[in-house]
N, CA, C, O and the ligand as a Tripos MOL2 file, in Angstrom:
@<TRIPOS>MOLECULE
protein
  273   271    69     0     0
PROTEIN
NO_CHARGES

@<TRIPOS>ATOM
      1 N           0.8560   -1.2280    0.0440 N.3       1 MET1
      2 CA         -0.0050    0.1040    0.0120 C.3       1 MET1
      3 C           0.8530    1.3850   -0.0110 C.2       1 MET1
      4 O           0.6490    2.3080   -0.7990 O.2       1 MET1
      5 N           1.8410    1.3640    0.9260 N.am      2 LEU2
      6 CA          2.6910    2.5380    1.0800 C.3       2 LEU2
      7 C           3.6700    2.6160   -0.0890 C.2       2 LEU2
      8 O           4.1080    3.6860   -0.5100 O.2       2 LEU2
      9 N           3.9810    1.4400   -0.5790 N.am      3 GLU3
     10 CA          4.8860    1.4580   -1.8060 C.3       3 GLU3
     11 C           3.9530    1.7460   -3.0030 C.2       3 GLU3
     12 O           4.4650    2.4040   -3.9090 O.2       3 GLU3
     13 N           2.9580    1.4470   -3.1210 N.am      4 PHE4
     14 CA          2.0570    1.8060   -4.2650 C.3       4 PHE4
     15 C           1.6290    3.3540   -4.2860 C.2       4 PHE4
     16 O           1.4170    3.9900   -5.3190 O.2       4 PHE4
     17 N           1.5410    3.8340   -3.0410 N.am      5 LYS5
     18 CA          1.2990    5.3240   -2.9090 C.3       5 LYS5
     19 C           2.2980    6.3170   -3.3660 C.2       5 LYS5
     20 O           2.0460    7.4300   -3.8290 O.2       5 LYS5
     21 N           3.7960    5.6300   -3.1290 N.am      6 HIS6
     22 CA          4.8880    6.1270   -3.6190 C.3       6 HIS6
     23 C           4.9210    6.2780   -5.0590 C.2       6 HIS6
     24 O           5.0400    7.3860   -5.5820 O.2       6 HIS6
     25 N           4.8260    5.2660   -5.6770 N.am      7 PHE7
     26 CA          4.7710    4.9610   -6.8810 C.3       7 PHE7
     27 C           3.7810    6.0110   -7.6350 C.2       7 PHE7
     28 O           4.0710    6.6710   -8.6330 O.2       7 PHE7
     29 N           2.6460    6.0150   -6.9870 N.am      8 TYR8
     30 CA          1.5670    6.9570   -7.3900 C.3       8 TYR8
     31 C           2.0470    8.5460   -7.4940 C.2       8 TYR8
     32 O           1.9890    9.2650   -8.4910 O.2       8 TYR8
     33 N           2.5240    8.8690   -6.2050 N.am      9 ILE9
     34 CA          2.8090   10.2290   -6.1790 C.3       9 ILE9
     35 C           4.0170   10.6360   -7.0020 C.2       9 ILE9
     36 O           4.1880   11.8220   -7.2860 O.2       9 ILE9
     37 N           4.8860    9.6600   -7.4070 N.am     10 ASP10
     38 CA          6.0430   10.0880   -8.3950 C.3      10 ASP10
     39 C           5.6360   10.0900   -9.6530 C.2      10 ASP10
     40 O           6.1800   10.9170  -10.3850 O.2      10 ASP10
     41 N           4.7240    9.3020  -10.1700 N.am     11 PHE11
     42 CA          4.4800    8.9530  -11.5900 C.3      11 PHE11
     43 C           3.3010    9.4280  -12.0960 C.2      11 PHE11
     44 O           3.1900    9.5670  -13.3140 O.2      11 PHE11
     45 N           2.3950    9.7030  -11.3470 N.am     12 ALA12
     46 CA          0.8090    9.6980  -11.9020 C.3      12 ALA12
     47 C           0.4120   11.3890  -11.6750 C.2      12 ALA12
     48 O           0.8630   12.2940  -10.9730 O.2      12 ALA12
     49 N          -0.5050   11.2770  -12.5150 N.am     13 LYS13
     50 CA         -1.2020   12.7780  -12.3280 C.3      13 LYS13
     51 C          -2.5130   12.3660  -11.3850 C.2      13 LYS13
     52 O          -3.0680   11.2770  -11.2360 O.2      13 LYS13
     53 N          -2.7830   13.6840  -10.8050 N.am     14 SER14
     54 CA         -3.9280   13.4830   -9.6250 C.3      14 SER14
     55 C          -5.2640   13.9180  -10.1810 C.2      14 SER14
     56 O          -6.3250   13.7520   -9.5780 O.2      14 SER14
     57 N          -5.1530   14.4640  -11.3230 N.am     15 ASP15
     58 CA         -6.2890   14.9960  -11.9840 C.3      15 ASP15
     59 C          -7.1230   14.1310  -13.0900 C.2      15 ASP15
     60 O          -6.5670   13.2980  -13.8060 O.2      15 ASP15
     61 N          -8.4570   14.4060  -13.1460 N.am     16 PHE16
     62 CA         -9.1600   13.5000  -14.0770 C.3      16 PHE16
     63 C         -10.0330   14.3560  -14.4410 C.2      16 PHE16
     64 O         -10.2330   15.3880  -13.8010 O.2      16 PHE16
     65 N         -10.7950   13.9800  -15.7310 N.am     17 THR17
     66 CA        -11.7140   14.8240  -16.6510 C.3      17 THR17
     67 C         -13.1680   14.1650  -16.4820 C.2      17 THR17
     68 O         -13.2850   12.9430  -16.5820 O.2      17 THR17
     69 N         -14.0540   14.8260  -16.2760 N.am     18 CYS18
     70 CA        -15.3820   14.3270  -16.3330 C.3      18 CYS18
     71 C         -15.6460   13.9090  -17.9490 C.2      18 CYS18
     72 O         -15.4750   14.7240  -18.8560 O.2      18 CYS18
     73 N         -16.0230   12.7250  -18.1400 N.am     19 PRO19
     74 CA        -16.3910   12.3440  -19.6920 C.3      19 PRO19
     75 C         -17.5580   13.0480  -20.2390 C.2      19 PRO19
     76 O         -17.7820   13.0850  -21.4490 O.2      19 PRO19
     77 N         -18.4320   13.7050  -19.1990 N.am     20 HIS20
     78 CA        -19.6920   14.3140  -19.6140 C.3      20 HIS20
     79 C         -19.5770   15.7380  -20.0750 C.2      20 HIS20
     80 O         -19.8560   16.1760  -21.1910 O.2      20 HIS20
     81 N         -19.0460   16.4930  -18.8580 N.am     21 CYS21
     82 CA        -18.9480   18.0230  -19.1240 C.3      21 CYS21
     83 C         -17.4170   18.5160  -19.2250 C.2      21 CYS21
     84 O         -17.1510   19.6650  -19.5770 O.2      21 CYS21
     85 N         -16.5560   17.6900  -18.9360 N.am     22 LYS22
     86 CA        -15.0290   17.8130  -19.2760 C.3      22 LYS22
     87 C         -14.6080   18.7800  -18.0960 C.2      22 LYS22
     88 O         -13.6680   19.5390  -18.3330 O.2      22 LYS22
     89 N         -15.1480   18.8280  -16.9670 N.am     23 LYS23
     90 CA        -14.6720   19.5100  -15.5800 C.3      23 LYS23
     91 C         -13.4630   18.4690  -15.2540 C.2      23 LYS23
     92 O         -13.4470   17.2390  -15.2930 O.2      23 LYS23
     93 N         -12.4560   19.4200  -14.9170 N.am     24 ILE24
     94 CA        -11.3150   18.7360  -14.3850 C.3      24 ILE24
     95 C         -11.5200   18.5100  -12.7950 C.2      24 ILE24
     96 O         -11.9610   19.3890  -12.0540 O.2      24 ILE24
     97 N         -11.2080   17.4400  -12.4420 N.am     25 HIS25
     98 CA        -11.5540   16.9650  -10.8070 C.3      25 HIS25
     99 C         -10.0950   16.6600  -10.6390 C.2      25 HIS25
    100 O          -9.4820   15.9830  -11.4650 O.2      25 HIS25
    101 N          -9.4710   17.2350   -9.4140 N.am     26 ASP26
    102 CA         -8.2190   17.0880   -8.8120 C.3      26 ASP26
    103 C          -8.3820   16.2780   -7.5660 C.2      26 ASP26
    104 O          -9.2340   16.5950   -6.7360 O.2      26 ASP26
    105 N          -7.5240   15.1470   -7.3870 N.am     27 ASP27
    106 CA         -7.5690   14.2890   -6.3310 C.3      27 ASP27
    107 C          -6.2450   14.4090   -5.5400 C.2      27 ASP27
    108 O          -5.4520   13.4690   -5.4750 O.2      27 ASP27
    109 N          -6.0620   15.4570   -5.0140 N.am     28 THR28
    110 CA         -4.9090   15.8560   -4.2090 C.3      28 THR28
    111 C          -4.9220   15.1010   -2.9630 C.2      28 THR28
    112 O          -3.8890   14.5490   -2.5840 O.2      28 THR28
    113 N          -5.9750   15.0300   -2.3110 N.am     29 GLU29
    114 CA         -6.0800   14.2860   -1.1790 C.3      29 GLU29
    115 C          -6.1910   12.6870   -1.2040 C.2      29 GLU29
    116 O          -6.2930   11.9750   -0.2040 O.2      29 GLU29
    117 N          -6.1580   12.3210   -2.3450 N.am     30 LEU30
    118 CA         -6.0970   10.7720   -2.7780 C.3      30 LEU30
    119 C          -7.3560   10.0390   -2.1590 C.2      30 LEU30
    120 O          -7.3310    8.9180   -1.6510 O.2      30 LEU30
    121 N          -8.4220   10.8330   -2.2830 N.am     31 LYS31
    122 CA         -9.7000   10.4910   -1.6940 C.3      31 LYS31
    123 C         -10.2410    9.2920   -2.6890 C.2      31 LYS31
    124 O         -10.7340    8.2630   -2.2260 O.2      31 LYS31
    125 N         -10.1180    9.4970   -3.9060 N.am     32 TYR32
    126 CA        -10.6720    8.5780   -4.9280 C.3      32 TYR32
    127 C          -9.7650    7.4290   -4.9770 C.2      32 TYR32
    128 O         -10.1210    6.2590   -4.8390 O.2      32 TYR32
    129 N          -8.3370    7.9180   -5.2230 N.am     33 PHE33
    130 CA         -7.5050    6.8420   -5.2810 C.3      33 PHE33
    131 C          -7.2770    5.6270   -4.1970 C.2      33 PHE33
    132 O          -6.9610    4.4560   -4.4120 O.2      33 PHE33
    133 N          -7.5440    6.3030   -2.9630 N.am     34 ASP34
    134 CA         -7.8840    5.2920   -1.8060 C.3      34 ASP34
    135 C          -9.0770    4.4980   -1.9420 C.2      34 ASP34
    136 O          -9.1050    3.3760   -1.4360 O.2      34 ASP34
    137 N         -10.0680    4.9560   -2.5710 N.am     35 ARG35
    138 CA        -11.4580    4.2720   -2.8880 C.3      35 ARG35
    139 C         -11.2510    3.1620   -3.9780 C.2      35 ARG35
    140 O         -11.8340    2.0780   -3.9720 O.2      35 ARG35
    141 N         -10.3950    3.5560   -4.8600 N.am     36 ILE36
    142 CA        -10.1710    2.5400   -5.9610 C.3      36 ILE36
    143 C          -9.3980    1.3720   -5.4450 C.2      36 ILE36
    144 O          -9.5700    0.2020   -5.7880 O.2      36 ILE36
    145 N          -8.4270    1.8720   -4.4810 N.am     37 ASN37
    146 CA         -7.3080    0.8830   -3.8260 C.3      37 ASN37
    147 C          -8.0430   -0.1250   -3.0380 C.2      37 ASN37
    148 O          -7.6170   -1.2770   -2.9570 O.2      37 ASN37
    149 N          -8.9890    0.2070   -2.5270 N.am     38 LYS38
    150 CA         -9.8250   -0.6410   -1.5660 C.3      38 LYS38
    151 C         -11.0340   -1.3880   -2.3600 C.2      38 LYS38
    152 O         -11.7320   -2.2230   -1.7840 O.2      38 LYS38
    153 N         -11.2190   -1.0550   -3.6290 N.am     39 ASN39
    154 CA        -12.0160   -1.8290   -4.3160 C.3      39 ASN39
    155 C         -11.3030   -3.1360   -5.3300 C.2      39 ASN39
    156 O         -10.3330   -3.0370   -6.0810 O.2      39 ASN39
    157 N         -11.9240   -4.0220   -5.1240 N.am     40 LYS40
    158 CA        -11.3170   -5.1090   -5.7110 C.3      40 LYS40
    159 C         -11.6090   -5.0620   -7.3680 C.2      40 LYS40
    160 O         -10.9920   -5.8620   -8.0730 O.2      40 LYS40
    161 N         -12.2620   -4.4120   -7.7930 N.am     41 SER41
    162 CA        -12.6500   -4.2200   -9.2660 C.3      41 SER41
    163 C         -11.8750   -3.0050   -9.7330 C.2      41 SER41
    164 O         -12.0250   -2.7100  -10.9190 O.2      41 SER41
    165 N         -11.0350   -2.2190   -8.9650 N.am     42 TRP42
    166 CA        -10.3560   -1.2760   -9.3600 C.3      42 TRP42
    167 C         -10.9930   -0.2390   -9.8240 C.2      42 TRP42
    168 O         -10.2880    0.5530  -10.4490 O.2      42 TRP42
    169 N         -12.3290    0.0650   -9.6990 N.am     43 ILE43
    170 CA        -13.2220    0.8610  -10.3010 C.3      43 ILE43
    171 C         -14.0100    1.5520   -9.4480 C.2      43 ILE43
    172 O         -14.6570    0.7920   -8.7270 O.2      43 ILE43
    173 N         -14.2430    2.9140   -9.2160 N.am     44 THR44
    174 CA        -15.1930    3.6390   -8.5340 C.3      44 THR44
    175 C         -16.0690    4.5900   -9.2420 C.2      44 THR44
    176 O         -15.8310    4.9340  -10.3990 O.2      44 THR44
    177 N         -17.1830    5.0650   -8.4950 N.am     45 LYS45
    178 CA        -18.0170    5.7630   -9.0860 C.3      45 LYS45
    179 C         -17.8020    7.1140   -8.7080 C.2      45 LYS45
    180 O         -17.5340    7.2760   -7.5180 O.2      45 LYS45
    181 N         -17.8630    8.3200   -9.5680 N.am     46 VAL46
    182 CA        -17.7680    9.6570   -9.0020 C.3      46 VAL46
    183 C         -18.8930   10.4350   -9.5840 C.2      46 VAL46
    184 O         -19.2560   10.4870  -10.7590 O.2      46 VAL46
    185 N         -19.4630   11.1370   -8.3410 N.am     47 ASN47
    186 CA        -20.8140   12.1390   -8.9300 C.3      47 ASN47
    187 C         -20.0350   13.5350   -9.0960 C.2      47 ASN47
    188 O         -19.4030   14.2440   -8.3140 O.2      47 ASN47
    189 N         -20.3820   13.6220  -10.5480 N.am     48 CYS48
    190 CA        -19.7530   15.0400  -10.8580 C.3      48 CYS48
    191 C         -20.8440   16.0440  -10.5230 C.2      48 CYS48
    192 O         -21.9630   15.6230  -10.2290 O.2      48 CYS48
    193 N         -20.5860   17.3360  -10.5500 N.am     49 GLU49
    194 CA        -21.3210   18.4070  -10.5140 C.3      49 GLU49
    195 C         -22.2440   18.6790  -11.3880 C.2      49 GLU49
    196 O         -23.2210   19.3980  -11.1780 O.2      49 GLU49
    197 N         -21.9330   18.0300  -12.5600 N.am     50 CYS50
    198 CA        -22.8240   18.3580  -13.8040 C.3      50 CYS50
    199 C         -24.1420   17.2130  -13.7010 C.2      50 CYS50
    200 O         -24.9340   17.0890  -14.6350 O.2      50 CYS50
    201 N         -24.2440   16.4020  -12.4190 N.am     51 GLY51
    202 CA        -25.2690   15.5700  -12.1490 C.3      51 GLY51
    203 C         -25.2220   14.1820  -12.8680 C.2      51 GLY51
    204 O         -26.0340   13.3290  -12.5080 O.2      51 GLY51
    205 N         -24.2890   13.8870  -13.9030 N.am     52 LYS52
    206 CA        -23.8860   12.6280  -14.4690 C.3      52 LYS52
    207 C         -22.7090   11.7900  -13.8140 C.2      52 LYS52
    208 O         -21.5670   12.2460  -13.8540 O.2      52 LYS52
    209 N         -22.9610   10.6220  -13.2370 N.am     53 PRO53
    210 CA        -21.9680   10.2020  -12.6340 C.3      53 PRO53
    211 C         -21.1340    9.3350  -13.6210 C.2      53 PRO53
    212 O         -21.7110    8.7070  -14.5080 O.2      53 PRO53
    213 N         -19.6800    9.2920  -13.4660 N.am     54 PHE54
    214 CA        -18.8690    8.3500  -14.4400 C.3      54 PHE54
    215 C         -18.0960    7.4190  -13.3130 C.2      54 PHE54
    216 O         -18.1270    7.4960  -12.0850 O.2      54 PHE54
    217 N         -17.3890    6.5070  -14.1940 N.am     55 LYS55
    218 CA        -16.4160    5.4620  -13.4200 C.3      55 LYS55
    219 C         -14.9270    5.9880  -13.5740 C.2      55 LYS55
    220 O         -14.5080    6.6170  -14.5460 O.2      55 LYS55
    221 N         -14.3250    5.6880  -12.6450 N.am     56 LEU56
    222 CA        -12.9320    6.1870  -12.5420 C.3      56 LEU56
    223 C         -12.0350    4.9460  -12.2730 C.2      56 LEU56
    224 O         -12.4560    4.0570  -11.5330 O.2      56 LEU56
    225 N         -10.9440    4.8710  -12.7890 N.am     57 THR57
    226 CA        -10.0810    3.5990  -12.5410 C.3      57 THR57
    227 C          -8.5220    4.0770  -12.6500 C.2      57 THR57
    228 O          -8.2300    5.2350  -12.9470 O.2      57 THR57
    229 N          -7.8930    3.4210  -12.4740 N.am     58 VAL58
    230 CA         -6.1700    3.7160  -12.5040 C.3      58 VAL58
    231 C          -5.6320    2.6780  -13.5460 C.2      58 VAL58
    232 O          -5.8870    1.4810  -13.4120 O.2      58 VAL58
    233 N          -4.8830    3.1560  -14.5870 N.am     59 ASN59
    234 CA         -4.3260    2.3310  -15.4870 C.3      59 ASN59
    235 C          -3.0610    1.8060  -15.0670 C.2      59 ASN59
    236 O          -2.7540    1.9550  -13.8840 O.2      59 ASN59
    237 N          -2.3630    1.2780  -15.7610 N.am     60 TYR60
    238 CA         -1.2340    0.5960  -15.4510 C.3      60 TYR60
    239 C           0.2280    1.4720  -15.4580 C.2      60 TYR60
    240 O           1.3530    1.0640  -15.1700 O.2      60 TYR60
    241 N          -0.1390    2.6190  -15.8260 N.am     61 LYS61
    242 CA          0.9530    3.6920  -15.5140 C.3      61 LYS61
    243 C           0.7130    4.4840  -14.1030 C.2      61 LYS61
    244 O           1.5210    5.2820  -13.6290 O.2      61 LYS61
    245 N          -0.3710    4.1720  -13.5960 N.am     62 GLY62
    246 CA         -0.7000    5.0080  -12.5310 C.3      62 GLY62
    247 C          -1.4970    6.0170  -12.7340 C.2      62 GLY62
    248 O          -1.7420    6.7390  -11.7680 O.2      62 GLY62
    249 N          -1.9930    6.2650  -13.8050 N.am     63 ASP63
    250 CA         -2.5690    7.4460  -14.2840 C.3      63 ASP63
    251 C          -4.2240    7.2420  -14.0940 C.2      63 ASP63
    252 O          -4.7000    6.1110  -14.1970 O.2      63 ASP63
    253 N          -4.9060    8.1780  -13.8640 N.am     64 PHE64
    254 CA         -6.5530    8.0310  -13.8000 C.3      64 PHE64
    255 C          -7.0260    7.9540  -15.1340 C.2      64 PHE64
    256 O          -6.5330    8.5770  -16.0750 O.2      64 PHE64
    257 N          -8.0220    7.1510  -15.2020 N.am     65 GLU65
    258 CA         -8.6620    7.1230  -16.6520 C.3      65 GLU65
    259 C         -10.1300    7.0820  -16.2000 C.2      65 GLU65
    260 O         -10.5130    6.3910  -15.2560 O.2      65 GLU65
    261 N         -10.9010    7.8490  -16.9200 N.am     66 THR66
    262 CA        -12.4580    7.8800  -16.7110 C.3      66 THR66
    263 C         -13.2310    7.3750  -17.7570 C.2      66 THR66
    264 O         -12.8160    7.4850  -18.9110 O.2      66 THR66
    265 N         -14.2790    6.8460  -17.5190 N.am     67 PHE67
    266 CA        -15.2370    6.4010  -18.9270 C.3      67 PHE67
    267 C         -16.6550    6.4130  -18.1830 C.2      67 PHE67
    268 O         -16.8280    6.3860  -16.9640 O.2      67 PHE67
    269 N         -17.6950    6.4620  -19.2520 N.am     68 LYS68
    270 CA        -19.0820    6.5780  -18.8040 C.3      68 LYS68
    271 C         -19.5570    5.2320  -18.4780 C.2      68 LYS68
    272 O         -20.7080    5.0650  -18.0730 O.2      68 LYS68
    273 ZN        -19.4140   16.3080  -15.2110 Zn       69 ZN69
@<TRIPOS>BOND
     1     1     2 1
     2     2     3 1
     3     3     4 2
     4     3     5 am
     5     5     6 1
     6     6     7 1
     7     7     8 2
     8     7     9 am
     9     9    10 1
    10    10    11 1
    11    11    12 2
    12    11    13 am
    13    13    14 1
    14    14    15 1
    15    15    16 2
    16    15    17 am
    17    17    18 1
    18    18    19 1
    19    19    20 2
    20    19    21 am
    21    21    22 1
    22    22    23 1
    23    23    24 2
    24    23    25 am
    25    25    26 1
    26    26    27 1
    27    27    28 2
    28    27    29 am
    29    29    30 1
    30    30    31 1
    31    31    32 2
    32    31    33 am
    33    33    34 1
    34    34    35 1
    35    35    36 2
    36    35    37 am
    37    37    38 1
    38    38    39 1
    39    39    40 2
    40    39    41 am
    41    41    42 1
    42    42    43 1
    43    43    44 2
    44    43    45 am
    45    45    46 1
    46    46    47 1
    47    47    48 2
    48    47    49 am
    49    49    50 1
    50    50    51 1
    51    51    52 2
    52    51    53 am
    53    53    54 1
    54    54    55 1
    55    55    56 2
    56    55    57 am
    57    57    58 1
    58    58    59 1
    59    59    60 2
    60    59    61 am
    61    61    62 1
    62    62    63 1
    63    63    64 2
    64    63    65 am
    65    65    66 1
    66    66    67 1
    67    67    68 2
    68    67    69 am
    69    69    70 1
    70    70    71 1
    71    71    72 2
    72    71    73 am
    73    73    74 1
    74    74    75 1
    75    75    76 2
    76    75    77 am
    77    77    78 1
    78    78    79 1
    79    79    80 2
    80    79    81 am
    81    81    82 1
    82    82    83 1
    83    83    84 2
    84    83    85 am
    85    85    86 1
    86    86    87 1
    87    87    88 2
    88    87    89 am
    89    89    90 1
    90    90    91 1
    91    91    92 2
    92    91    93 am
    93    93    94 1
    94    94    95 1
    95    95    96 2
    96    95    97 am
    97    97    98 1
    98    98    99 1
    99    99   100 2
   100    99   101 am
   101   101   102 1
   102   102   103 1
   103   103   104 2
   104   103   105 am
   105   105   106 1
   106   106   107 1
   107   107   108 2
   108   107   109 am
   109   109   110 1
   110   110   111 1
   111   111   112 2
   112   111   113 am
   113   113   114 1
   114   114   115 1
   115   115   116 2
   116   115   117 am
   117   117   118 1
   118   118   119 1
   119   119   120 2
   120   119   121 am
   121   121   122 1
   122   122   123 1
   123   123   124 2
   124   123   125 am
   125   125   126 1
   126   126   127 1
   127   127   128 2
   128   127   129 am
   129   129   130 1
   130   130   131 1
   131   131   132 2
   132   131   133 am
   133   133   134 1
   134   134   135 1
   135   135   136 2
   136   135   137 am
   137   137   138 1
   138   138   139 1
   139   139   140 2
   140   139   141 am
   141   141   142 1
   142   142   143 1
   143   143   144 2
   144   143   145 am
   145   145   146 1
   146   146   147 1
   147   147   148 2
   148   147   149 am
   149   149   150 1
   150   150   151 1
   151   151   152 2
   152   151   153 am
   153   153   154 1
   154   154   155 1
   155   155   156 2
   156   155   157 am
   157   157   158 1
   158   158   159 1
   159   159   160 2
   160   159   161 am
   161   161   162 1
   162   162   163 1
   163   163   164 2
   164   163   165 am
   165   165   166 1
   166   166   167 1
   167   167   168 2
   168   167   169 am
   169   169   170 1
   170   170   171 1
   171   171   172 2
   172   171   173 am
   173   173   174 1
   174   174   175 1
   175   175   176 2
   176   175   177 am
   177   177   178 1
   178   178   179 1
   179   179   180 2
   180   179   181 am
   181   181   182 1
   182   182   183 1
   183   183   184 2
   184   183   185 am
   185   185   186 1
   186   186   187 1
   187   187   188 2
   188   187   189 am
   189   189   190 1
   190   190   191 1
   191   191   192 2
   192   191   193 am
   193   193   194 1
   194   194   195 1
   195   195   196 2
   196   195   197 am
   197   197   198 1
   198   198   199 1
   199   199   200 2
   200   199   201 am
   201   201   202 1
   202   202   203 1
   203   203   204 2
   204   203   205 am
   205   205   206 1
   206   206   207 1
   207   207   208 2
   208   207   209 am
   209   209   210 1
   210   210   211 1
   211   211   212 2
   212   211   213 am
   213   213   214 1
   214   214   215 1
   215   215   216 2
   216   215   217 am
   217   217   218 1
   218   218   219 1
   219   219   220 2
   220   219   221 am
   221   221   222 1
   222   222   223 1
   223   223   224 2
   224   223   225 am
   225   225   226 1
   226   226   227 1
   227   227   228 2
   228   227   229 am
   229   229   230 1
   230   230   231 1
   231   231   232 2
   232   231   233 am
   233   233   234 1
   234   234   235 1
   235   235   236 2
   236   235   237 am
   237   237   238 1
   238   238   239 1
   239   239   240 2
   240   239   241 am
   241   241   242 1
   242   242   243 1
   243   243   244 2
   244   243   245 am
   245   245   246 1
   246   246   247 1
   247   247   248 2
   248   247   249 am
   249   249   250 1
   250   250   251 1
   251   251   252 2
   252   251   253 am
   253   253   254 1
   254   254   255 1
   255   255   256 2
   256   255   257 am
   257   257   258 1
   258   258   259 1
   259   259   260 2
   260   259   261 am
   261   261   262 1
   262   262   263 1
   263   263   264 2
   264   263   265 am
   265   265   266 1
   266   266   267 1
   267   267   268 2
   268   267   269 am
   269   269   270 1
   270   270   271 1
   271   271   272 2
@<TRIPOS>SUBSTRUCTURE
     1 MET1         2 RESIDUE 1 A MET
     2 LEU2         6 RESIDUE 1 A LEU
     3 GLU3        10 RESIDUE 1 A GLU
     4 PHE4        14 RESIDUE 1 A PHE
     5 LYS5        18 RESIDUE 1 A LYS
     6 HIS6        22 RESIDUE 1 A HIS
     7 PHE7        26 RESIDUE 1 A PHE
     8 TYR8        30 RESIDUE 1 A TYR
     9 ILE9        34 RESIDUE 1 A ILE
    10 ASP10       38 RESIDUE 1 A ASP
    11 PHE11       42 RESIDUE 1 A PHE
    12 ALA12       46 RESIDUE 1 A ALA
    13 LYS13       50 RESIDUE 1 A LYS
    14 SER14       54 RESIDUE 1 A SER
    15 ASP15       58 RESIDUE 1 A ASP
    16 PHE16       62 RESIDUE 1 A PHE
    17 THR17       66 RESIDUE 1 A THR
    18 CYS18       70 RESIDUE 1 A CYS
    19 PRO19       74 RESIDUE 1 A PRO
    20 HIS20       78 RESIDUE 1 A HIS
    21 CYS21       82 RESIDUE 1 A CYS
    22 LYS22       86 RESIDUE 1 A LYS
    23 LYS23       90 RESIDUE 1 A LYS
    24 ILE24       94 RESIDUE 1 A ILE
    25 HIS25       98 RESIDUE 1 A HIS
    26 ASP26      102 RESIDUE 1 A ASP
    27 ASP27      106 RESIDUE 1 A ASP
    28 THR28      110 RESIDUE 1 A THR
    29 GLU29      114 RESIDUE 1 A GLU
    30 LEU30      118 RESIDUE 1 A LEU
    31 LYS31      122 RESIDUE 1 A LYS
    32 TYR32      126 RESIDUE 1 A TYR
    33 PHE33      130 RESIDUE 1 A PHE
    34 ASP34      134 RESIDUE 1 A ASP
    35 ARG35      138 RESIDUE 1 A ARG
    36 ILE36      142 RESIDUE 1 A ILE
    37 ASN37      146 RESIDUE 1 A ASN
    38 LYS38      150 RESIDUE 1 A LYS
    39 ASN39      154 RESIDUE 1 A ASN
    40 LYS40      158 RESIDUE 1 A LYS
    41 SER41      162 RESIDUE 1 A SER
    42 TRP42      166 RESIDUE 1 A TRP
    43 ILE43      170 RESIDUE 1 A ILE
    44 THR44      174 RESIDUE 1 A THR
    45 LYS45      178 RESIDUE 1 A LYS
    46 VAL46      182 RESIDUE 1 A VAL
    47 ASN47      186 RESIDUE 1 A ASN
    48 CYS48      190 RESIDUE 1 A CYS
    49 GLU49      194 RESIDUE 1 A GLU
    50 CYS50      198 RESIDUE 1 A CYS
    51 GLY51      202 RESIDUE 1 A GLY
    52 LYS52      206 RESIDUE 1 A LYS
    53 PRO53      210 RESIDUE 1 A PRO
    54 PHE54      214 RESIDUE 1 A PHE
    55 LYS55      218 RESIDUE 1 A LYS
    56 LEU56      222 RESIDUE 1 A LEU
    57 THR57      226 RESIDUE 1 A THR
    58 VAL58      230 RESIDUE 1 A VAL
    59 ASN59      234 RESIDUE 1 A ASN
    60 TYR60      238 RESIDUE 1 A TYR
    61 LYS61      242 RESIDUE 1 A LYS
    62 GLY62      246 RESIDUE 1 A GLY
    63 ASP63      250 RESIDUE 1 A ASP
    64 PHE64      254 RESIDUE 1 A PHE
    65 GLU65      258 RESIDUE 1 A GLU
    66 THR66      262 RESIDUE 1 A THR
    67 PHE67      266 RESIDUE 1 A PHE
    68 LYS68      270 RESIDUE 1 A LYS
    69 ZN69       273 GROUP 0 **** ****
């Protein structure tokens, strides 16, 4: 867990974009990353301010990826 967080902070971006409204979200507190980490499917749902939820995951490079 700690090793992975180290990896994440060094190599990954902490922001991701809503696929619906293109709003940029910033996960500087690692709130979503923690949620993904605890979830066995590696996917979490984000409720955007535009009212449409989207899915968020982390790819093999440690970057956030969003999809509808
Ligand atoms: Zn949105």
